[in-house]
N, C-alpha and C positions, 0 to 999 in steps of 0.2 A: 462591222458593218459599213454599206458601201452608201455615204450618204449622197451622192451623186443621184443615185437611183431613188433616194426618198425626194429630192427634190423633185427628179423627172416623174416619176409616178403620182406623186401625191403634192403635187403643183397647188391645184385646187384647193386644196385643205390647207397646204403653207401659206399660200396667197392669201386666205380667208381669214385664218387665224392672225396673220401680221395686219390685215385690214381692222379686224376687232380690236386688236391693240392700240392700232392709230387711231381710230374712232374714240376707243375709252379716255386716251392721253388728250385728245382734242376735246373732249368733253371737260376733262379736267381744267384745263388751262384758257379755253375760249372765254373771253369775256362778251359782254353783252352783242358787242357790234360782230364778233366771229360767230357767235350762234347764229345771226342773221345769213349767214354763209353755211351752215350746217348741211344741209338738203343737197348744196351744191357739192362739199367735199365728199360727203358719202357715196351722191351718185356718181362722181368721178372716179371713187375708187370702187365701184362696183362695176364701172366698164372696165376697168384694168382686170377685175376677176374673171369677167365674161371672156374678154382674151384669154387670159390665163385657162382658163377650162377649157376653150375650144384649140388650143395649140394640137396639132397632130404629133402623135407617139404612138408608141408599141404597146403591146400586152407586157404584164409582168407581175410580180406580187412581193410583198413584206412581210417581214415579222413572221413567219414561217407559214405564210398561205393566209394569214388573218385579214391582210388587207389586199385586196386585188384590183389591178387596173383592165381596163378594156377600152378601145376608143369608144365605144358607144357610152361606158360611163362618163368621159367626157363631154360629149354631146348632150346628156340628160342633164350633169352639172351647170354646163351652159345655157340651158333653157332655162331653168330652175334660176340661175342668177339673173336671167333678162328678166322674170317675174317680179324677184326682188327690187330690180331695178327700177319697173314702173310703179310698182307699190309704194316704195318711197319716193318717188315723183309726186303721185296723186296725193300722198299725206303731208307734204309741204304745208297746204293752206290750212289743213286742221292743227297741224303743229306749232304753226306760228299764234294760233290762239292764245288770250291770257291763260286761260287756265291748263293748257300743256306746253308752253312754249320753255318751260323750265324741265320740261320732261323728255327733250327732243333725244337727249343722248343716251336715256335708257330704251326709250322705241329702237332706234337702229342697233343699240346692242343685241337686244331681245331679236330682231330681226335677223341680224347675222349670224346669233346662234344657234338659233334653228335651222339656218341654212347650213352651217356646218354639222349638225347632228344628220340633216339629210344626205350628206356627202358621206359621210361614216357608213350609214346605210347602204347606200348604193354602193360602196366600195368594198363592203365585207364580205368576208371569204368565211368567216366564222359568226355563229349564233352570238358568242360573248360580244365580240365589236359592233354586229348588227343592233343589239339590244343596248347597249352604249349609246349608239346613235340614235336610237328610236326616243332615248328617255330625254338626250340632250336636245333633242326635236319639241318633244311634247309640253316639256315643264315651261321653257319659255313662251312656248304657244298659249300656257293657260296664263301666264301673265298678262301676255298681248289680249287677250279676248277679257280681262277684268283691266283693261288699261284706264278706262272712266271709272274708275271704282267707287266713286262717291254718285257716280249714277246707278238707280235700281238694277235696271235692266242690263248694265254692263256687269256689275257684280254678280247677278243672278245668272248671267251667261257664263262668268269665270267659274262660279262653282258647278254649276252643272256639268261644264267641261272636265273640268279636273276631275270629278268624283268619275266619269264615266271614262277618261283616261286611265286613270289607277286601275280602275277594274279591268278593264281590254288589257292594259299592260300584265297585270298578274295572271289573266286568263292565258295570254300569249306565254308568259314564261311558263306556266303549268305545263303547255304544251311542249315547248322546247325540254324541259326536263324528262318528260316521257320519251322524246326521240333520244336526250341523252342515255336515257335508261336502256334502252333495247338497241341502241348501238354503239355506244361506249365513246362517243366521238361529238365534237360540235363542228366542226369542218362539212362545208357543204360538199366539196368535193369527195371526202372518204364517206359520207353519211349515204349517197345514193345508192352506194354498192351495197349495202347492208339493209336497205329497208325492204319487208316482205310482205307490207300491207296486212299487221297482225291488227288487233283492234286497239291494242294502246296506240299503233302508229296511226290508225286512224282517228283515234281520239285526237293524237297530237294535231292533225292535219286539221280538223276543226277547231280546236283551240286558236292554232296558230292564225288560220284565215279569221277566226272572229277577230283576235286582236287588230288585225291589220284592214278586216273591212271596217271597223272603228274609224279608223284615220281613213278611208276612202268615202267613206258615210254610203256604205251600201245597207238597204235594207236586209234584214231589220237591226241592223246594228246602227240606224240612222236618228234616234229619235232625240238625240241630242243638237241636230245640227240646226233645226229653224230656230230653237231659243236662242244659242250660241249665236249664229249668225246676226239675229235680230238685235240681241244686246249686243255684241263687240263693236268697237268702232268700225265706220266702213270700210276704211285702209285694211284694217285687220280683218274684215270677213271677205276682202277681195284675195289677201295672202292666204287664207286659210282655204278658198275655193278651189285654187287653182295649185299654186306652189306645193303645200302641203300634201294635196291629194294626188299631184303627179309623181310626186318622188315616191310616196307608198305604192300606187299602182305598178311602177316600173320595178319596185323593189318584189311586190308581190310577184309578178312575172318571172322574174329572175329565180327568185328562190324554189317557185313551183317546176321551173326547168332544171334546174342543177341539183336540187334535193328529192323533190317527190316526182321525180320523171317515172319510176318504176309503180307509182300508185296514179298515174296521168287517169286511168278511167274513175276512179272516187273525186279526185278534185274537178274534174270535168262535168260530173252529174251535180256535184255542188256548186259549182260555177254557174250550171245551166238555171239552178231554181232560183239562185240569188241574184244573176242577171235580170231574168223575166220578173220579180217582183221589184227590184229596184226601177226599172223602167217603167212598169203599169203602176205601182203606187206612187212614184213621184209626180208622174204624170197627172193623176187623180186629184190629189191632193193641191197642186201646184194650179188647178183651174180655179179653186176656191180661196186664193191668197187675193189679200188686199193691199198687204205691207209689200212692198217691194223686196225688202231683205229678205223676209220670209218665202216670196216667190223665187228670189234666186238659190234661195238654201234648197227648196224643191228642184230647181231646175239643176243645180248642181249634182243631186241625187240621181237626178234621170241621167246626167251625162257619164257619172260613176259607172251607170249600167253599162253604157255605149262602151264605154273604154274595155268592159270586162270582155265584150267581144271580140276585143284584140288578145286577150289574155287566154281564151277557154281553149282556143287551139294550141298554144304553147309554141307556135312556129316561129320562124325568122321573119315570115309576114308579117305576122303579131306583133312583134317587136316595133317592125319598123312603123306600122300603123300606129301602135299605142304612144309612139314618142311623136311621131307627126300630128296624132288626134290631141295629146298634151299642148303640144306647141300652138296650134289653132284654137284651141277652147281657151288657153291662155290670153291670146290676143283678143278674141272675140268677149269673153266674160270680164277682163280688166276693162274694156273700153265701158261696159254697162256700170260697172262700179265706179268708174272716174266720173262717169257722168251723175251718179246716184250722189258721190259723195261730194262733188262741188256744187251740187243743187242745195245738198243738205245743208252745207256752210252759208250758201246764202240764203236761204230761206229760215235757219233758225230751226232745221230738223224735219223737214218735210221728205217724206218716205213714201206715203201712200199712193196707190193708183188714182185716186181721184186727183191728187196733186198734179199729176202729169197732164190733165186735159187742159188742152189749148198751148203745151207746150211748145210745139212745132210752128206756131206764129210768132210766139214771143223770142225764143231762143233755138231759130232755123238749124245753125251750125250741130249745135249738141245735138239736138232731136236728130237729125240725119246720121251723125255718127252713133247714137245709140240704135237706130234703126237697121243700119249695117251691121252693127255688131246681133243684134237679136236675130236676124234673116243668116246670119253664119252659125248662130247657136241650133237656129230650124233647120239647118241645113238644105237652105235653098240656094241653086245655083243663080249666079256663078261664083258666088263669095267661097272662101276657103273651107268653111264648115260643110259645105257639099262632098267636096274632094275627101275631108278628112272620116265622115260617115262613108264613105263608099268604101275606103280602104278598110275601115275595121267591117265591115259587112262582108267585104271580099276574103277578107281572114278568117271568119268564123264560117262564111260556105265555103272556102278550100277545105276547113275542118271537118267538114260534113253535117255542120250545124244548121239546117236547112229551115227547120220549124223555128227555131232561135231566131234566123234573120227575118221570119217573116211577121213574127210577134214584134221585133223592134221596128220593122218598117210600119205597121199600123201604128205604134207609139209614136213613131215622127210625126202622123197626121197631125194625133193629139195634140203634142208639143207645138207645131204650127199653130194650133187656134191658140193657145194662151199667150204664146209670144207675141202674136198678134193683137190681143187685148190691148196691150201696151202702146203698138202703133196707131190703134185704132183711137185710145187716150189721147196722143198728142196731136194726131191731125185731125180727127173727126169729132170726137165729144166736145159738145161747147162748154166753155167754162167763163163765169164772168168775172172771176178773179184769178186768172192763170199765173204762174210763177213769172216775174216781172223781167224784161230783158236784163241781163247782166254779161259782163265780158270775163271768160276764165282765167286765172290766174297763168302764167309763163308756165309754169311747171307741169300744171294739168294737161295745158295744149300740147307741150311736147311728148308726154304720155300717150295722148290720145291719139297724136299724128304716128306714135310708134305702132301703136295696136290697129289703126285702122290700115297701115301699111302691111300687117300681118293679114288683117281680114281680105284684103284686095289683092293681095300678091301669092302669098303663099298655095295657092291652089293654083295658081296658074303659071309659075316659078318653078319648073319639075326638079331644078337643081336641088332644091332643100329634100324634096321627099328621096331623092336618088343619093342624094349625100348620105342621109339617115343609113337608107338601105345598104350602105357599102359595109357597115360594121354589125348588122344586126346577127343574133345566134339565136337558136331555138331548140326544141329536141330533137 
C-alpha cells in the first residue's frame, strides 16, 4: 500500500486523529495551570485542522474504493472544522465553571470524535465505512447532549436523543441490508448500475432517507429536536444545529447522486413532500415558542427544509448551493447561539424571549450582532443569508420544482415574522429589569467576530461561492 497516498488523500482524517491523541494526552498531563489554556490549545490545533482540510489535492480512493477523496470533500471538511472551532471558542466560559472545569478534556474529545465520524461519512465510498462513520458521530453526540447529566433537562435530552438515534440507525441499517440483498454489493459505484426501482429498493430508499432525516431534523423525523436542543448545554445545541446537520445534508446529496441516481423520480417525490412539511410545520411551531433554544430548534428544522431545496435537483448547482448555504447558515446560527450562551452564563440561565426585552439598551453590541444574524437567517439583503437562499431557490427552480420554490418563498415571509419577534423584544418591548450590561469574554468576542465576518462578507465576496462551484458534481 502506498502510505504517501494515505497521508495525501486522508490528511484531514489523519490530522484530526493526531489532534485527538494530543488532546487526550494533554488532558492527562496538564495541571491546574495547564487547564486554563485548554481552550487555546484545542482551538490552535483546530486552526491547523482547517488548513489541512482545505489544502488542494487531486481525486483518489483508498482501501479498494471504501474511502474516496474529492476536492469538494476537503471543502466540506474544512467548513465543519471551522464550525467546531467556533463552538469550542463559545464553550470556553461554560467549561470554566466550577462544575464543568474538570470535564474540559471529555468535552473536547467528544467534539473531535464526532467530527472524525463525520469525516468518514463524507469520504465513504462504501456503506460499511459510511455506517461506521455515522455511529462514530452519533454516540459521542449523545454523550454531549447529556453532558450536564445531573440537570434534569440534560439527562432527559440525552435519553431522548440516544433512543431516537438508535432507532434511526437501526432503520437505516435495515434499508442498507435491502440494498445489499438486491445488488450483492455495498460499494456506491457498483450499486448504482444494479438498481432497477424494485419494491425492496424503494423501501431501502425510504429507510435510508429516514435515518439521515433524523440527523438533519426533517419532518416527520424531527420530534426529538426541540427537547434535545432545550436540555443540552447551549454550546452542544449550537454544534448539533449546524455541524451535524451540515455533514448529514452533504452526505445525503452525495448518496442520492452516486447510488440512487436510477431512482431519481422516487427520491425527488419523497424530498418534495418532506421539504414542504419541514419548512411549513417548523415555521408554524416556531411562532409559538417562548424559550429561545426551542425557538432555534424549530428554526433549524425550517432551515433544513431550505437545504433540501439544494438537494432535490441533484445537480452540480445544487451541491454548490448546499455547501454555500451550510457555510452561511453556520455563521448566522452560531452567532445567535453565541449570544444566547454568553447571556445564559452571565444571568444564571435566562433563555426566555421575555428575558431579552430591553436587551438592546443594556448590551447594544451583542444585540446588534444577534440582529444581524437573525436578519441573515431570515434572508434579508444585503446579508449573506439572502444570497444563500437565492442560490438554493435557483437550484430547485433549475430542476423544474417551481411550485416548491413558491411554497418556500411564502414560508420565508412567515419566518421573517418570527425572527423579528426577537428583534422587537430587544429594541422595542420595554422591561423594568433588563439583562444587566456586561462584557463578553475574549473567546466569545473572537467567535462572534468570525461569525459576523461570515454574515456580512460571504454574500458579497463572490470568490467564496465561485471557489466552491469549481469542484461541484451532480447527476
